[in-house]
C-alpha positions in Angstrom: 99.3 223.7 51.2 100.2 227.0 49.4 100.8 225.2 46.1 97.4 223.5 46.3 95.6 226.7 47.2 97.4 228.6 44.4 96.1 226.0 41.9 92.6 226.4 43.3 92.8 230.1 43.1 94.0 230.1 39.5 91.5 227.5 38.4 88.6 229.5 39.9 89.8 232.8 38.5 90.0 234.2 42.0 91.0 237.9 42.7 92.9 239.4 45.6 90.7 241.6 47.6 93.2 243.5 49.6 96.0 245.9 48.7 99.5 244.4 48.7 100.6 247.1 51.1 98.2 245.9 53.8 98.8 243.1 56.3 95.3 241.6 56.5 95.7 239.1 53.7 92.1 238.6 52.7 91.2 236.9 49.4 88.0 237.8 47.6 87.3 234.4 46.3 84.2 235.3 44.4 82.7 238.6 43.2 81.1 240.0 40.1 82.3 243.5 41.1 85.4 245.0 39.6 88.5 244.3 41.7 89.0 248.0 42.4 85.6 248.2 44.1 86.4 245.2 46.4 88.8 247.0 48.8 86.1 247.7 51.3 82.3 247.2 51.7 80.6 250.1 49.8 78.4 252.5 51.8 74.7 251.8 51.9 72.7 253.5 49.1 69.6 255.4 49.8 68.0 254.3 46.5 68.6 251.8 43.8 69.4 248.1 44.1 70.8 246.8 47.4 74.5 246.3 47.8 75.8 242.7 47.4 76.3 240.9 50.7 79.8 240.4 51.8 80.4 237.2 53.7 83.7 236.1 55.3 84.6 232.4 55.3 87.2 231.5 58.0 88.6 228.0 58.5 90.5 226.6 61.4 93.7 226.4 59.5 94.9 225.9 55.9 95.0 222.3 54.7 93.4 220.2 52.0 90.2 219.6 53.8 89.6 223.4 54.3 90.6 224.1 50.7 87.9 221.8 49.5 85.4 223.5 51.8 86.5 226.9 50.4 85.9 225.6 46.9 82.3 224.7 47.8 81.8 228.1 49.5 83.1 229.8 46.3 80.6 227.9 44.2 77.7 228.9 46.5 78.8 232.5 46.4 78.8 232.4 42.6 75.3 230.8 42.5 73.9 233.3 45.0 75.6 236.4 43.8 77.4 237.4 47.0 81.0 238.5 47.7 83.0 235.9 49.5 86.1 236.7 51.6 88.5 234.0 52.7 91.1 234.2 55.4 92.9 231.3 57.1 94.9 231.6 60.3 98.6 230.6 60.1 98.0 227.9 62.7 95.0 226.3 64.5 95.1 229.0 67.1 92.1 230.8 68.6 94.1 234.0 69.2 94.8 234.2 65.5 91.1 233.8 64.7 90.3 236.5 67.2 92.6 238.9 65.2 90.9 237.9 62.0 87.4 238.6 63.4 88.6 242.0 64.7 89.7 242.9 61.2 86.4 241.7 59.8 84.5 243.8 62.3 86.5 246.8 61.1 85.8 245.9 57.5 82.0 245.7 58.3 81.2 242.5 56.5 77.6 241.3 56.6 78.3 237.8 58.0 81.2 235.8 59.4 81.2 232.0 58.9 83.9 230.6 61.1 85.2 227.1 62.0 86.2 227.7 65.6 89.5 226.6 67.1 88.2 227.1 70.6 84.5 227.0 71.8 85.0 229.6 74.6 87.8 232.0 73.7 86.1 233.2 70.5 82.8 234.0 72.1 83.5 237.6 73.3 84.8 238.8 69.9 81.9 237.1 68.1 79.4 238.6 70.5 81.0 242.0 69.7 80.6 241.3 66.0 76.9 240.5 66.5 76.5 243.6 68.7 77.8 245.7 65.7 75.2 244.2 63.4 77.3 241.4 61.8 75.6 238.0 61.6 77.8 235.0 62.8 77.4 231.3 62.1 79.9 228.5 62.8 80.7 225.5 60.6 82.8 222.4 61.2 84.0 223.6 64.6 81.4 225.2 67.0 81.5 227.8 69.8 79.2 228.1 72.8 75.7 229.0 71.6 75.9 232.6 72.6 78.7 233.1 70.1 76.7 232.5 66.9 73.2 232.2 65.4 73.6 228.5 64.5 76.2 225.8 63.8 76.5 224.0 60.5 77.6 220.5 61.5 78.8 217.8 59.1 77.3 214.8 60.9 75.8 213.9 64.2 78.8 213.8 66.6 77.5 210.8 68.5 76.9 208.8 65.3 80.4 209.7 64.0 82.3 209.0 67.2 80.7 205.6 67.7 81.2 204.8 64.0 84.9 205.6 64.1 85.4 203.2 66.9 83.3 200.6 65.1 85.5 200.8 62.0 88.7 200.3 64.1 87.2 197.4 66.0 86.2 195.7 62.8 89.8 195.9 61.4 91.4 194.8 64.8 89.1 191.9 65.5 87.7 193.7 68.5 90.8 193.4 70.6 94.1 195.0 71.2 95.7 198.4 72.0 94.9 201.5 70.1 95.8 205.3 70.2 93.9 208.3 69.0 95.4 211.3 67.1 93.2 214.4 67.5 93.5 217.9 66.3 93.5 219.7 69.7 91.9 219.4 73.1 90.3 222.8 72.7 88.3 222.0 69.4 84.7 221.4 70.3 84.0 219.0 67.5 87.1 216.9 68.1 86.2 216.6 71.8 82.7 215.5 71.0 84.0 212.8 68.7 86.6 211.7 71.3 83.8 211.4 73.9 81.7 209.1 71.8 84.7 207.0 70.7 85.4 206.3 74.4 81.8 205.7 75.2 81.5 203.2 72.4 84.6 201.4 73.5 83.4 201.2 77.1 80.0 199.9 76.2 80.8 197.4 73.4 84.5 196.6 73.2 86.0 195.6 76.5 89.0 193.9 74.9 90.0 197.2 73.2 92.4 199.3 75.2 93.0 203.0 74.6 96.6 203.7 75.5 96.9 207.4 74.8 95.5 210.4 72.8 97.9 212.8 71.2 97.3 216.2 69.4 98.5 217.3 66.0 97.2 220.9 65.7 96.0 220.0 62.2 99.6 220.4 61.0 100.9 217.6 58.7 104.5 217.7 60.0 103.4 217.5 63.6 101.0 214.7 62.9 103.7 212.7 61.2 106.1 213.1 64.1 103.3 212.2 66.5 102.6 209.0 64.6 106.2 208.0 64.6 106.5 208.7 68.3 103.4 206.6 69.0 104.9 203.6 67.2 108.2 204.0 69.1 106.5 204.5 72.5 104.0 201.7 72.1 105.7 198.8 70.3 102.6 196.6 71.0 100.2 199.1 69.4 97.6 197.5 67.2 95.6 200.4 65.9 95.4 204.2 65.4 92.3 206.4 64.9 92.9 209.8 63.4 90.0 212.1 64.0 91.3 215.1 62.0 92.0 215.0 58.2 95.9 215.2 58.4 96.3 212.3 60.9 95.2 209.1 59.0 97.4 209.6 55.9 100.6 210.4 58.0 99.8 207.6 60.4 99.6 205.2 57.5 102.9 206.5 56.2 104.6 206.0 59.6 103.2 202.5 59.9 104.5 201.6 56.4 108.0 203.1 57.1 108.2 201.2 60.4 107.6 197.9 58.6 104.3 197.4 60.4 102.0 197.4 57.3 98.9 195.4 58.2 100.2 194.8 61.8 99.0 198.3 63.0 95.6 199.2 61.6 94.8 202.8 60.6 91.4 204.3 60.3 89.9 207.8 60.8 88.7 211.0 59.3 90.3 212.0 56.0 89.3 212.7 52.4 89.7 209.9 49.8 92.3 211.7 47.7 94.7 211.8 50.6 93.9 208.2 51.6 93.7 206.5 48.3 97.4 205.4 48.1 97.3 204.1 51.7 94.1 202.2 51.3 95.3 200.6 48.2 98.7 199.5 49.6 97.1 198.3 52.9 98.9 200.8 55.2 95.3 202.1 56.1 92.2 200.1 56.3 89.3 202.6 56.2 88.8 206.3 55.9 85.6 208.1 56.9 84.4 211.6 56.0 81.7 213.7 54.4 82.2 216.0 51.4 83.9 219.2 52.7 83.0 220.9 49.4 79.3 220.3 50.2 79.8 221.6 53.7 81.3 224.8 52.4 78.4 225.2 49.9 75.8 224.5 52.5 77.3 227.0 55.0 77.2 229.8 52.4 73.7 228.9 51.3 72.4 229.0 54.9 74.4 232.2 55.5 72.7 233.9 52.6 69.4 232.7 53.8 70.1 234.2 57.3 71.0 237.5 55.7 67.6 237.4 54.0 65.7 236.7 57.2 65.4 232.9 56.8 66.5 230.3 59.4 67.4 226.7 58.6 64.4 224.4 58.2 64.5 220.7 59.1 64.1 218.4 56.1 64.9 221.1 53.5 66.4 219.9 50.2 69.5 221.8 49.3 70.5 221.5 45.7 73.8 219.6 45.4 73.8 218.8 49.2 70.7 216.8 50.0 68.2 216.9 52.9 69.4 218.7 56.0 68.4 218.0 59.5 67.9 220.7 62.2 68.3 220.0 65.8 67.7 223.1 67.8 70.5 225.6 66.7 72.5 222.9 65.0 72.2 222.0 61.3 73.3 218.4 60.4 74.4 218.0 56.8 74.2 214.2 56.5 75.7 210.8 57.3 79.4 209.9 57.1 80.9 208.1 54.1 83.4 205.2 54.4 86.2 204.8 51.9 88.0 201.5 51.4 90.4 200.0 48.9 87.3 198.7 47.0 85.5 202.1 46.6 88.0 204.9 47.0 88.5 205.3 43.3 84.8 206.3 43.0 85.4 209.6 44.8 87.4 212.7 43.9 87.8 215.2 46.8 
């Protein structure tokens, strides 16, 4: 993860925003200001041009998916002329995100864009941020509505959950035993997808049996061990759905190592670059996702709009993203994309 992000930082000419003697570890991943002026938000001026907005972009954890989202966020910041701060928690832990938000409040950023690890635990600290004049939006992972102004969602959760089960049913011939690998039972988006996977199975696939659901905390090593344990605990397992980006590639790896290539079907949410090898060798059958880079770009575009007094508008065309949908306080970026052995080479993210 750190190697990948280091490459990303170097390629984008990113600059460290915090002094090496501090413990806050923020990265200013886009600014036109000199590095020396980026240590803290400058005081408001009584005259002259307004200060640049300072927006914080906080993922659930550090992995390839969130690195691509950060790249899109950086591009939006460059296009819009705002300062973008990045900080990832060391693990998918709401308590660590609370600490990050506390630091951002102290820093007096203009807006926090956060992918929440827990829909409830983060609400009090996010409410405090808003009480102190900091705008808050969520993206990828939501909180309760009182914790933010709006949520930038990738796809409609019902559409995605039902679609994931459909892809597995297609590869399994609509019968057999399957397991689900999810990020955590506290992540709101994962739970919504899980709900609709189960609804779709109950309504349309009576010959499919869900044997268990395991968590990975979005950590590759834990996901790999969980996949191996699934194959050991359920020797008659016919399929695995991974509904977080780290799960499908390691599940495919475990299936291949167990000598069950083609016998145990693997589908789920992951980016095509991670899945290409597995789709081509048959250890995975299908991968579904959206562009995380576009999601990062859209989030910062809408954050900038909010800071300028504009709320999301249904049907608006966002350059490089497409037409967005707005359902109450949720923005929906678009529809899921499916990657197979036949088309995976057409994508690069």
